[in-house]
NUDRENGU-97760 format. One line per 4 residues: number of its first residue (from 1); for each residue x, y, z of N, C-alpha, C, O. Coordinates in Angstrom, 2 decimals, m for minus. Layout:
// residues N
NUM	X:Y:Z:X:Y:Z:X:Y:Z:X:Y:Z; ...
***
This chain:
// residues 229
1	0.82:m1.21:0.00:0.00:0.00:0.00:0.86:1.26:0.00:0.51:2.25:m0.65; 1.98:1.23:0.73:2.84:2.41:0.76:3.35:2.75:m0.64:3.38:3.92:m1.02; 3.75:1.73:m1.40:4.23:1.97:m2.76:3.09:2.46:m3.66:3.30:3.33:m4.51; 1.90:1.91:m3.48:0.77:2.34:m4.28:0.44:3.81:m4.02:0.18:4.57:m4.95
5	0.45:4.19:m2.75:0.14:5.58:m2.40:1.24:6.53:m2.89:0.95:7.65:m3.30; 2.49:6.08:m2.84:3.57:6.90:m3.35:3.40:7.14:m4.85:3.64:8.24:m5.34; 2.99:6.09:m5.56:2.76:6.24:m7.00:1.60:7.19:m7.28:1.70:8.04:m8.17; 0.51:7.06:m6.53:m0.62:7.97:m6.71:m0.23:9.41:m6.38:m0.64:10.35:m7.06
9	0.56:9.57:m5.32:0.98:10.91:m4.91:1.86:11.56:m5.97:1.62:12.71:m6.36; 2.86:10.84:m6.44:3.76:11.42:m7.44:3.03:11.69:m8.75:3.24:12.73:m9.38; 2.17:10.75:m9.15:1.45:10.93:m10.40:0.54:12.14:m10.36:0.52:12.93:m11.31; m0.20:12.31:m9.27:m1.11:13.44:m9.17:m0.35:14.75:m9.02:m0.75:15.77:m9.57
13	0.76:14.72:m8.29:1.60:15.91:m8.14:2.08:16.40:m9.49:1.93:17.58:m9.82; 2.64:15.51:m10.29:3.20:15.92:m11.58:2.10:16.25:m12.59:2.31:17.08:m13.48; 0.94:15.62:m12.47:m0.17:15.98:m13.35:m0.59:17.42:m13.11:m0.77:18.17:m14.07; m0.75:17.82:m11.84:m1.13:19.21:m11.55:m0.01:20.17:m11.91:m0.27:21.29:m12.37
17	1.23:19.75:m11.72:2.34:20.62:m12.11:2.30:20.87:m13.61:2.56:21.99:m14.06; 1.98:19.84:m14.39:1.90:20.00:m15.85:0.75:20.92:m16.24:0.90:21.79:m17.10; m0.41:20.72:m15.62:m1.59:21.51:m15.96:m1.39:22.99:m15.62:m1.56:23.86:m16.47; m1.02:23.25:m14.38:m0.92:24.64:m13.92:0.35:25.30:m14.44:0.31:26.46:m14.86
21	1.46:24.58:m14.42:2.71:25.16:m14.88:2.68:25.54:m16.36:3.17:26.60:m16.74; 2.09:24.68:m17.18:2.03:25.00:m18.61:1.09:26.17:m18.87:1.30:26.94:m19.80; 0.05:26.32:m18.03:m0.83:27.48:m18.17:m0.11:28.78:m17.85:m0.27:29.77:m18.56; 0.67:28.77:m16.78:1.41:29.97:m16.41:2.49:30.29:m17.45:2.66:31.44:m17.85
25	3.21:29.25:m17.89:4.24:29.46:m18.91:3.63:30.01:m20.19:4.18:30.91:m20.82; 2.48:29.45:m20.57:1.81:29.91:m21.77:1.41:31.38:m21.67:1.57:32.13:m22.63; 0.89:31.78:m20.52:0.51:33.18:m20.33:1.73:34.10:m20.45:1.65:35.18:m21.04; 2.85:33.68:m19.89:4.04:34.52:m19.90:4.64:34.64:m21.29:5.17:35.69:m21.65
29	4.57:33.58:m22.08:5.22:33.58:m23.38:4.37:34.16:m24.50:4.91:34.65:m25.50; 3.05:34.12:m24.34:2.17:34.53:m25.43:1.53:35.89:m25.22:0.83:36.39:m26.10; 1.77:36.49:m24.07:1.15:37.78:m23.80:m0.35:37.70:m23.62:m1.06:38.68:m23.84; m0.84:36.52:m23.20:m2.26:36.38:m22.90:m3.12:35.90:m24.04:m4.35:35.96:m23.94
33	m2.53:35.41:m25.14:m3.32:34.84:m26.24:m3.90:33.51:m25.77:m3.20:32.50:m25.71; m5.20:33.51:m25.43:m5.79:32.35:m24.77:m5.82:31.11:m25.64:m5.67:30.00:m25.13; m6.00:31.28:m26.94:m6.02:30.12:m27.82:m4.66:29.41:m27.81:m4.60:28.19:m27.74; m3.59:30.19:m27.89:m2.26:29.61:m27.88:m1.95:29.00:m26.52:m1.34:27.93:m26.43
37	m2.37:29.67:m25.44:m2.17:29.13:m24.10:m2.86:27.78:m23.97:m2.29:26.84:m23.41; m4.10:27.67:m24.48:m4.84:26.41:m24.37:m4.16:25.31:m25.18:m4.16:24.15:m24.76; m3.59:25.65:m26.32:m2.87:24.64:m27.10:m1.70:24.09:m26.30:m1.52:22.87:m26.20; m0.90:24.98:m25.71:0.22:24.54:m24.90:m0.22:23.75:m23.69:0.39:22.74:m23.33
41	m1.29:24.20:m23.05:m1.83:23.53:m21.88:m2.30:22.12:m22.24:m2.09:21.17:m21.49; m2.95:22.01:m23.39:m3.44:20.71:m23.86:m2.30:19.74:m24.12:m2.35:18.60:m23.68; m1.29:20.20:m24.85:m0.17:19.32:m25.18:0.57:18.86:m23.94:0.94:17.69:m23.83; 0.80:19.78:m23.00:1.51:19.43:m21.78:0.72:18.43:m20.94:1.28:17.46:m20.43
45	m0.59:18.68:m20.80:m1.42:17.79:m19.99:m1.49:16.40:m20.59:m1.33:15.40:m19.88; m1.73:16.31:m21.90:m1.83:15.01:m22.55:m0.52:14.25:m22.48:m0.52:13.05:m22.21; 0.59:14.92:m22.73:1.89:14.27:m22.69:2.20:13.75:m21.29:2.68:12.63:m21.12; 1.92:14.58:m20.28:2.17:14.17:m18.90:1.33:12.95:m18.54:1.83:12.03:m17.89
49	0.07:12.94:m18.94:m0.79:11.80:m18.64:m0.24:10.52:m19.22:m0.20:9.49:m18.55; 0.18:10.57:m20.47:0.70:9.36:m21.11:1.90:8.82:m20.34:1.97:7.63:m20.04; 2.84:9.70:m20.03:4.06:9.27:m19.34:3.74:8.76:m17.93:4.23:7.70:m17.53; 2.92:9.50:m17.19:2.65:9.13:m15.80:1.87:7.83:m15.70:2.11:7.03:m14.79
53	0.93:7.61:m16.62:0.17:6.35:m16.59:1.08:5.18:m16.94:1.00:4.13:m16.31; 1.94:5.35:m17.94:2.87:4.28:m18.29:3.79:3.95:m17.12:4.11:2.78:m16.89; 4.20:4.96:m16.39:5.14:4.77:m15.30:4.50:4.13:m14.07:5.08:3.22:m13.48; 3.31:4.60:m13.70:2.76:4.21:m12.40:1.60:3.21:m12.46:1.21:2.69:m11.42
57	1.06:2.93:m13.64:m0.06:1.98:m13.71:0.28:0.61:m13.15:m0.56:0.01:m12.48; 1.49:0.08:m13.39:1.79:m1.24:m12.83:1.86:m1.25:m11.30:1.80:m2.32:m10.69; 2.00:m0.08:m10.68:2.12:m0.03:m9.22:0.78:0.23:m8.56:0.37:m0.52:m7.67; 0.10:1.30:m8.98:m1.13:1.71:m8.28:m2.38:1.66:m9.15:m3.49:1.85:m8.65
61	m2.21:1.41:m10.44:m3.31:1.54:m11.36:m3.38:2.92:m11.99:m4.14:3.14:m12.93; m2.58:3.84:m11.48:m2.48:5.20:m12.04:m3.85:5.87:m12.15:m4.25:6.31:m13.23; m4.57:5.93:m11.03:m5.86:6.62:m11.03:m5.66:8.13:m11.15:m6.16:8.75:m12.09; m4.93:8.72:m10.21:m4.67:10.17:m10.15:m5.97:10.98:m10.16:m5.95:12.16:m10.50
65	m7.07:10.37:m9.80:m8.37:10.99:m10.05:m9.44:10.30:m9.20:m9.69:9.11:m9.39; m10.07:11.01:m8.26:m11.12:10.39:m7.45:m12.28:9.83:m8.27:m12.93:8.87:m7.85; m12.56:10.43:m9.43:m13.64:9.90:m10.27:m13.28:8.52:m10.82:m14.15:7.65:m10.91; m12.02:8.33:m11.17:m11.56:7.02:m11.64:m11.57:6.02:m10.49:m11.98:4.87:m10.65
69	m11.13:6.46:m9.33:m11.17:5.59:m8.16:m12.60:5.19:m7.84:m12.86:4.03:m7.49; m13.55:6.13:m7.96:m14.96:5.82:m7.75:m15.42:4.74:m8.73:m16.15:3.83:m8.34; m15.01:4.85:m9.98:m15.40:3.85:m10.98:m14.93:2.46:m10.58:m15.70:1.50:m10.67; m13.69:2.35:m10.15:m13.18:1.03:m9.77:m13.78:0.56:m8.45:m13.89:m0.65:m8.22
73	m14.17:1.48:m7.59:m14.88:1.10:m6.37:m16.25:0.52:m6.71:m16.64:m0.50:m6.15; m16.96:1.17:m7.61:m18.27:0.68:m8.03:m18.16:m0.68:m8.72:m19.09:m1.49:m8.66; m17.03:m0.93:m9.37:m16.80:m2.22:m10.02:m16.22:m3.25:m9.06:m15.94:m4.39:m9.44; m16.05:m2.86:m7.81:m15.51:m3.73:m6.76:m14.11:m4.23:m7.09:m13.75:m5.36:m6.78
77	m13.34:m3.37:m7.71:m11.95:m3.69:m8.02:m10.98:m3.01:m7.07:m9.77:m3.16:m7.20; m11.52:m2.25:m6.12:m10.73:m1.65:m5.05:m11.63:m1.60:m3.82:m12.83:m1.37:m3.94; m11.06:m1.82:m2.66:m11.85:m1.82:m1.43:m12.22:m0.40:m1.03:m11.52:0.54:m1.40; m13.30:m0.22:m0.27:m13.65:1.13:0.19:m12.53:1.80:0.97:m12.28:3.00:0.80
81	m11.86:1.04:1.82:m10.77:1.63:2.60:m9.63:2.13:1.73:m9.13:3.24:1.91; m9.23:1.30:0.78:m8.15:1.70:m0.13:m8.59:2.87:m1.00:m7.80:3.78:m1.25; m9.84:2.86:m1.45:m10.34:3.96:m2.27:m10.29:5.27:m1.50:m9.89:6.30:m2.05; m10.69:5.25:m0.23:m10.66:6.47:0.57:m9.27:7.01:0.73:m9.06:8.22:0.65
85	m8.30:6.13:0.96:m6.91:6.57:1.11:m6.38:7.11:m0.22:m5.65:8.10:m0.24; m6.75:6.46:m1.31:m6.36:6.96:m2.63:m6.85:8.40:m2.83:m6.08:9.26:m3.25; m8.12:8.64:m2.54:m8.71:9.95:m2.80:m8.03:11.02:m1.96:m7.70:12.10:m2.47; m7.81:10.74:m0.69:m7.13:11.72:0.17:m5.73:12.01:m0.38:m5.31:13.17:m0.43
89	m5.02:10.98:m0.78:m3.68:11.15:m1.33:m3.71:11.98:m2.60:m2.88:12.87:m2.78; m4.66:11.70:m3.48:m4.77:12.45:m4.74:m5.03:13.93:m4.48:m4.41:14.78:m5.11; m5.93:14.24:m3.56:m6.26:15.63:m3.30:m5.06:16.39:m2.73:m4.73:17.48:m3.20; m4.42:15.83:m1.71:m3.30:16.54:m1.09:m2.11:16.64:m2.04:m1.41:17.65:m2.04
93	m1.89:15.62:m2.85:m0.77:15.67:m3.78:m1.03:16.67:m4.90:m0.11:17.34:m5.37; m2.30:16.77:m5.33:m2.64:17.78:m6.33:m2.40:19.18:m5.83:m1.85:20.02:m6.55; m2.80:19.45:m4.60:m2.55:20.76:m4.00:m1.05:21.03:m3.90:m0.59:22.14:m4.18; m0.29:20.01:m3.51:1.17:20.17:m3.41:1.77:20.51:m4.78:2.70:21.30:m4.87
97	1.23:19.89:m5.84:1.72:20.19:m7.18:1.49:21.64:m7.56:2.36:22.27:m8.17; 0.33:22.18:m7.22:0.02:23.58:m7.51:0.95:24.51:m6.72:1.48:25.47:m7.28; 1.14:24.23:m5.46:2.02:25.07:m4.64:3.45:25.05:m5.17:4.13:26.08:m5.16; 3.91:23.89:m5.62:5.27:23.79:m6.16:5.40:24.65:m7.42:6.43:25.29:m7.62
101	4.38:24.66:m8.25:4.41:25.49:m9.46:4.49:26.96:m9.09:5.24:27.71:m9.72; 3.73:27.39:m8.10:3.80:28.79:m7.67:5.21:29.16:m7.23:5.70:30.25:m7.54; 5.86:28.26:m6.52:7.24:28.53:m6.11:8.17:28.59:m7.31:9.04:29.46:m7.36; 8.00:27.69:m8.27:8.87:27.68:m9.45:8.77:28.98:m10.25:9.76:29.46:m10.79
105	7.56:29.54:m10.32:7.33:30.73:m11.13:7.33:32.01:m10.30:6.89:33.06:m10.76; 7.83:31.91:m9.06:7.96:33.10:m8.20:6.64:33.82:m8.01:6.57:35.05:m8.04; 5.59:33.05:m7.80:4.27:33.60:m7.55:3.91:33.41:m6.08:4.51:32.59:m5.40; 2.91:34.18:m5.59:2.47:33.96:m4.21:2.08:32.50:m3.98:1.39:31.90:m4.81
109	2.52:31.94:m2.88:2.30:30.51:m2.64:0.83:30.17:m2.57:0.38:29.22:m3.21; 0.07:30.94:m1.81:m1.36:30.66:m1.62:m2.17:31.68:m2.40:m2.03:32.88:m2.19; m2.99:31.20:m3.29:m3.86:32.05:m4.11:m5.25:31.43:m4.17:m5.42:30.24:m3.89; m6.23:32.24:m4.53:m7.56:31.71:m4.81:m7.98:32.27:m6.17:m7.91:33.47:m6.42
113	m8.43:31.37:m7.03:m8.76:31.76:m8.39:m9.95:32.71:m8.43:m10.88:32.60:m7.63; m9.90:33.64:m9.36:m11.02:34.52:m9.64:m11.75:34.12:m10.93:m12.65:34.82:m11.39; m11.35:33.00:m11.50:m11.87:32.57:m12.81:m13.19:31.82:m12.61:m13.20:30.65:m12.25; m14.29:32.50:m12.86:m15.61:31.88:m12.72:m15.86:30.93:m13.90:m15.70:31.30:m15.07
117	m16.26:29.74:m13.58:m16.65:28.73:m14.58:m18.01:28.21:m14.12:m18.08:27.23:m13.37; m19.06:28.85:m14.57:m20.36:28.61:m13.95:m21.45:28.56:m15.02:m21.38:29.27:m16.02; m22.44:27.70:m14.80:m23.59:27.65:m15.68:m23.88:26.24:m16.17:m22.98:25.39:m16.18; m25.12:25.97:m16.57:m25.51:24.62:m17.00:m24.65:24.06:m18.13:m24.37:22.86:m18.15
121	m24.24:24.92:m19.07:m23.41:24.44:m20.16:m22.08:23.89:m19.68:m21.62:22.85:m20.15; m21.46:24.60:m18.74:m20.18:24.14:m18.19:m20.36:22.87:m17.36:m19.52:21.97:m17.41; m21.45:22.81:m16.60:m21.69:21.61:m15.79:m21.92:20.39:m16.69:m21.40:19.31:m16.42; m22.70:20.59:m17.75:m22.91:19.50:m18.70:m21.58:19.10:m19.34:m21.32:17.91:m19.54
125	m20.75:20.09:m19.67:m19.45:19.79:m20.24:m18.61:18.93:m19.33:m17.95:18.00:m19.78; m18.62:19.24:m18.03:m17.85:18.44:m17.08:m18.40:17.03:m16.95:m17.64:16.07:m16.87; m19.73:16.90:m16.92:m20.32:15.57:m16.84:m19.96:14.73:m18.05:m19.60:13.56:m17.91; m20.05:15.32:m19.24:m19.72:14.60:m20.47:m18.22:14.28:m20.51:m17.84:13.17:m20.90
129	m17.39:15.23:m20.12:m15.94:15.00:m20.13:m15.57:13.83:m19.23:m14.76:12.98:m19.62; m16.16:13.77:m18.03:m15.82:12.69:m17.10:m16.42:11.38:m17.53:m15.79:10.33:m17.39; m17.64:11.40:m18.06:m18.24:10.19:m18.63:m17.32:9.61:m19.70:m17.03:8.41:m19.70; m16.87:10.46:m20.61:m16.00:10.00:m21.68:m14.67:9.47:m21.19:m14.15:8.51:m21.74
133	m14.12:10.10:m20.15:m12.85:9.63:m19.61:m12.99:8.23:m19.03:m12.19:7.34:m19.34; m14.01:8.02:m18.20:m14.21:6.70:m17.60:m14.55:5.68:m18.68:m14.08:4.54:m18.63; m15.36:6.07:m19.65:m15.68:5.20:m20.78:m14.40:4.78:m21.50:m14.22:3.60:m21.82; m13.51:5.74:m21.75:m12.26:5.45:m22.43:m11.41:4.47:m21.64:m10.86:3.52:m22.19
137	m11.29:4.71:m20.34:m10.46:3.85:m19.50:m11.01:2.43:m19.46:m10.27:1.48:m19.70; m12.28:2.27:m19.17:m12.85:0.93:m19.01:m12.88:0.17:m20.33:m12.59:m1.03:m20.36; m13.22:0.86:m21.41:m13.25:0.20:m22.70:m11.87:m0.21:m23.17:m11.68:m1.31:m23.69; m10.89:0.68:m22.97:m9.54:0.36:m23.43:m8.91:m0.73:m22.57:m8.19:m1.58:m23.09
141	m9.16:m0.71:m21.28:m8.66:m1.78:m20.42:m9.18:m3.13:m20.90:m8.46:m4.12:m20.89; m10.45:m3.16:m21.32:m11.06:m4.41:m21.76:m10.46:m4.93:m23.06:m10.16:m6.12:m23.18; m10.27:m4.05:m24.04:m9.89:m4.49:m25.37:m8.42:m4.27:m25.71:m7.83:m5.08:m26.43; m7.83:m3.22:m25.20:m6.44:m2.88:m25.56:m5.71:m2.36:m24.32:m5.36:m1.18:m24.29
145	m5.47:m3.18:m23.32:m4.92:m2.67:m22.05:m3.59:m1.94:m22.18:m3.33:m1.01:m21.43; m2.76:m2.36:m23.12:m1.47:m1.69:m23.26:m1.59:m0.29:m23.85:m0.64:0.49:m23.80; m2.76:0.03:m24.41:m2.97:1.33:m25.04:m3.61:2.35:m24.12:m3.88:3.48:m24.54; m3.87:1.99:m22.87:m4.57:2.90:m21.95:m3.86:4.25:m21.83:m4.54:5.27:m21.91
149	m2.54:4.31:m21.63:m1.91:5.65:m21.50:m2.17:6.55:m22.69:m2.46:7.74:m22.52; m2.06:5.99:m23.88:m2.25:6.80:m25.08:m3.71:7.19:m25.27:m4.02:8.31:m25.66; m4.61:6.24:m24.97:m6.04:6.53:m25.12:m6.47:7.64:m24.18:m7.21:8.54:m24.58; m6.01:7.60:m22.93:m6.38:8.62:m21.96:m5.80:9.97:m22.35:m6.50:10.98:m22.32
153	m4.52:9.99:m22.71:m3.91:11.26:m23.10:m4.59:11.87:m24.31:m4.85:13.08:m24.34; m4.89:11.05:m25.32:m5.54:11.56:m26.52:m6.97:12.01:m26.23:m7.42:13.03:m26.75; m7.68:11.26:m25.40:m9.05:11.67:m25.08:m9.06:13.02:m24.36:m9.85:13.90:m24.72; m8.21:13.19:m23.35:m8.19:14.44:m22.61:m7.78:15.60:m23.52:m8.32:16.70:m23.41
157	m6.83:15.36:m24.43:m6.43:16.41:m25.37:m7.63:16.85:m26.21:m7.84:18.04:m26.43; m8.42:15.87:m26.67:m9.60:16.21:m27.46:m10.65:16.91:m26.61:m11.23:17.91:m27.03; m10.90:16.37:m25.41:m11.97:16.90:m24.57:m11.67:18.31:m24.08:m12.60:19.08:m23.83; m10.40:18.67:m23.93:m10.06:20.04:m23.53:m10.51:21.06:m24.57:m10.62:22.25:m24.29
161	m10.77:20.57:m25.80:m11.21:21.46:m26.86:m12.68:21.29:m27.21:m13.32:22.26:m27.62; m13.25:20.08:m27.04:m14.64:19.94:m27.47:m15.66:20.13:m26.35:m16.86:20.14:m26.62; m15.21:20.29:m25.11:m16.15:20.55:m24.02:m16.08:22.02:m23.61:m15.03:22.67:m23.71; m17.20:22.53:m23.15:m17.28:23.94:m22.75:m16.46:24.23:m21.50:m16.09:25.38:m21.26
165	m16.17:23.21:m20.70:m15.48:23.39:m19.43:m13.97:23.20:m19.54:m13.26:23.39:m18.55; m13.48:22.82:m20.70:m12.09:22.41:m20.96:m11.70:21.16:m20.20:m10.51:20.92:m19.95; m12.68:20.35:m19.83:m12.44:18.97:m19.36:m11.50:18.88:m18.16:m10.40:18.34:m18.28; m11.94:19.40:m17.02:m11.21:19.10:m15.79:m11.29:17.59:m15.54:m10.27:16.92:m15.38
169	m12.52:17.05:m15.50:m12.80:15.61:m15.44:m12.10:14.91:m14.27:m11.78:13.73:m14.35; m11.87:15.64:m13.17:m11.08:15.10:m12.08:m11.32:15.94:m10.83:m10.91:17.10:m10.80; m11.96:15.39:m9.79:m12.21:16.18:m8.58:m10.93:16.68:m7.90:m10.91:17.79:m7.38; m9.88:15.87:m7.88:m8.63:16.32:m7.24:m8.03:17.49:m8.01:m7.52:18.44:m7.40
173	m8.09:17.44:m9.33:m7.62:18.54:m10.16:m8.45:19.79:m9.91:m7.91:20.89:m9.81; m9.75:19.62:m9.81:m10.65:20.75:m9.59:m10.34:21.44:m8.27:m10.23:22.66:m8.22; m10.20:20.67:m7.21:m9.90:21.24:m5.89:m8.57:21.97:m5.91:m8.45:23.08:m5.38; m7.55:21.36:m6.51:m6.23:21.98:m6.54:m6.24:23.26:m7.37:m5.54:24.22:m7.03
177	m7.01:23.29:m8.45:m7.03:24.46:m9.32:m7.80:25.64:m8.72:m7.71:26.75:m9.23; m8.54:25.41:m7.65:m9.12:26.52:m6.90:m8.01:27.40:m6.32:m8.20:28.59:m6.12; m6.84:26.80:m6.07:m5.77:27.47:m5.35:m4.75:28.14:m6.26:m3.65:28.45:m5.81; m5.10:28.36:m7.52:m4.20:29.11:m8.41:m5.00:30.15:m9.19:m5.97:29.82:m9.86
181	m4.57:31.38:m9.09:m5.24:32.45:m9.83:m4.52:32.67:m11.15:m4.03:33.76:m11.44; m4.47:31.61:m11.94:m3.78:31.64:m13.23:m4.74:31.11:m14.30:m5.92:30.89:m14.03; m4.23:30.90:m15.49:m5.06:30.46:m16.62:m5.91:29.23:m16.28:m7.07:29.16:m16.69; m5.35:28.29:m15.55:m6.03:27.02:m15.31:m6.91:27.03:m14.06:m7.50:26.00:m13.73
185	m7.01:28.15:m13.37:m7.74:28.19:m12.11:m9.25:28.12:m12.28:m9.78:28.32:m13.37; m9.92:27.84:m11.16:m11.37:27.85:m11.10:m11.76:28.48:m9.77:m11.23:28.11:m8.72; m12.68:29.42:m9.81:m13.09:30.13:m8.60:m13.74:29.17:m7.61:m14.42:28.23:m8.02; m13.53:29.38:m6.31:m14.11:28.49:m5.31:m15.62:28.28:m5.47:m16.12:27.18:m5.28
189	m16.34:29.36:m5.83:m17.78:29.24:m5.98:m18.22:28.41:m7.17:m19.38:28.00:m7.25; m17.30:28.14:m8.10:m17.62:27.34:m9.27:m17.29:25.86:m9.09:m17.72:25.02:m9.88; m16.53:25.55:m8.05:m15.97:24.20:m7.95:m17.01:23.13:m7.59:m16.98:22.04:m8.15; m17.92:23.44:m6.68:m18.84:22.40:m6.19:m19.70:21.80:m7.30:m19.80:20.58:m7.37
193	m20.33:22.60:m8.19:m21.08:21.98:m9.28:m20.20:21.15:m10.21:m20.65:20.13:m10.74; m18.95:21.56:m10.41:m18.02:20.77:m11.21:m17.80:19.40:m10.57:m17.82:18.38:m11.24; m17.58:19.41:m9.25:m17.35:18.15:m8.54:m18.55:17.22:m8.67:m18.40:16.02:m8.90; m19.74:17.78:m8.50:m20.95:16.97:m8.60:m21.11:16.39:m10.00:m21.45:15.22:m10.15
197	m20.86:17.21:m11.02:m20.98:16.74:m12.41:m19.96:15.64:m12.71:m20.27:14.68:m13.41; m18.75:15.79:m12.19:m17.71:14.79:m12.42:m18.08:13.45:m11.79:m17.94:12.41:m12.44; m18.53:13.47:m10.56:m18.87:12.21:m9.88:m20.07:11.55:m10.52:m20.12:10.33:m10.66; m21.06:12.36:m10.93:m22.23:11.80:m11.61:m21.82:11.20:m12.96:m22.26:10.10:m13.30
201	m21.00:11.91:m13.71:m20.54:11.39:m14.99:m19.77:10.09:m14.85:m19.94:9.18:m15.65; m18.93:10.01:m13.82:m18.16:8.78:m13.59:m19.07:7.62:m13.23:m18.89:6.51:m13.73; m20.06:7.87:m12.36:m20.97:6.79:m11.95:m21.80:6.30:m13.13:m21.99:5.10:m13.30; m22.30:7.23:m13.95:m23.11:6.84:m15.11:m22.27:6.06:m16.12:m22.74:5.07:m16.68
205	m21.04:6.49:m16.35:m20.19:5.79:m17.30:m19.85:4.38:m16.80:m19.80:3.44:m17.59; m19.63:4.24:m15.50:m19.33:2.92:m14.94:m20.50:1.98:m15.14:m20.33:0.82:m15.53; m21.70:2.48:m14.86:m22.89:1.64:m15.04:m23.09:1.28:m16.51:m23.37:0.13:m16.84; m22.96:2.26:m17.38:m23.18:2.02:m18.81:m22.15:1.04:m19.36:m22.51:0.10:m20.08
209	m20.88:1.23:m19.04:m19.85:0.35:m19.57:m19.95:m1.05:m18.96:m19.59:m2.03:m19.61; m20.43:m1.15:m17.73:m20.67:m2.46:m17.14:m21.69:m3.25:m17.95:m21.56:m4.46:m18.12; m22.71:m2.54:m18.43:m23.72:m3.19:m19.28:m23.17:m3.45:m20.68:m23.36:m4.54:m21.24; m22.48:m2.47:m21.25:m22.01:m2.59:m22.62:m20.99:m3.70:m22.79:m20.99:m4.41:m23.80
213	m20.12:m3.86:m21.80:m19.02:m4.82:m21.91:m19.37:m6.18:m21.34:m18.53:m7.09:m21.34; m20.60:m6.35:m20.85:m21.00:m7.64:m20.29:m21.11:m8.66:m21.41:m21.88:m8.45:m22.34; m20.35:m9.76:m21.35:m20.41:m10.73:m22.44:m21.74:m11.46:m22.44:m22.29:m11.76:m21.38; m22.26:m11.74:m23.62:m23.50:m12.51:m23.73:m23.23:m13.97:m23.44:m22.08:m14.42:m23.44
217	m24.30:m14.70:m23.20:m24.16:m16.12:m22.90:m23.51:m16.86:m24.06:m22.68:m17.74:m23.85; m23.89:m16.52:m25.29:m23.32:m17.20:m26.45:m21.85:m16.88:m26.60:m21.06:m17.73:m27.01; m21.46:m15.62:m26.24:m20.05:m15.27:m26.34:m19.23:m16.05:m25.34:m18.13:m16.50:m25.65; m19.76:m16.22:m24.13:m19.05:m17.00:m23.12:m18.88:m18.44:m23.56:m17.83:m19.04:m23.35
221	m19.91:m19.00:m24.18:m19.84:m20.38:m24.64:m18.78:m20.55:m25.73:m18.20:m21.62:m25.86; m18.54:m19.51:m26.50:m17.55:m19.58:m27.56:m16.19:m19.09:m27.09:m15.35:m18.68:m27.89; m15.98:m19.15:m25.77:m14.69:m18.82:m25.18:m14.27:m17.38:m25.46:m13.12:m17.10:m25.78; m15.26:m16.47:m25.34:m14.94:m15.06:m25.41:m14.72:m14.52:m26.80:m14.17:m13.43:m26.94
225	m15.13:m15.26:m27.83:m14.93:m14.75:m29.18:m15.84:m13.57:m29.52:m15.52:m12.77:m30.40; m16.98:m13.48:m28.83:m17.87:m12.34:m29.01:m18.88:m12.58:m30.12:m18.70:m13.44:m30.97; m19.95:m11.80:m30.07:m21.01:m11.87:m31.07:m20.74:m10.85:m32.17:m20.85:m9.65:m31.92; m20.40:m11.30:m33.34:m20.16:m10.40:m34.45:m21.38:m10.38:m35.36:m22.01:m11.42:m35.57
229	m21.72:m9.23:m35.90:m22.87:m9.16:m36.80:m22.65:m9.98:m38.07:m23.52:m10.03:m38.93
***
């Protein structure tokens, strides 16, 4: 368990460092061109996800995300006690990643975002983003387990552009981003609906994929070959 928690801590720390650090770097280099900043933010986040999942998945499963941990809890692939410890570790490590970025860029250590992200469209975007993330993880684990790092990185890169919320899709990320008043921040008053949408999206995706991936009786009889049209 100690090694698993260390992997979750390091993975979530570096994920937040990539998200927030690339946003700050983008702002400094582009003079505030938001489209260019989002491109840099997207590339950094996706690249970090691929590397971190490849590195830590064999140790902890590379959740780095309470919504993902919730999905595996609902599937009974992690115990409630372990899931709770994972979530606490993810949240505190995410916050540590944000604070480290502030120190690297000579910014005030403790900040609160003024970036309001509020409204039904944004909430729907977060629900869809998290549904898609869990769908991607569970489906890829089933059919192409070695491709999970690439599938997750590519999905998040796409979702950061096709969702209205820019796809936080992660409660630990959302909480940590409250504490940075930079490009990637989210105002405290906007965070709670995001968290609710993320958890709901994860639960719905887990239920749906559990049904979708359930083998039929005929498929089981044919040793998992599946029912092809």
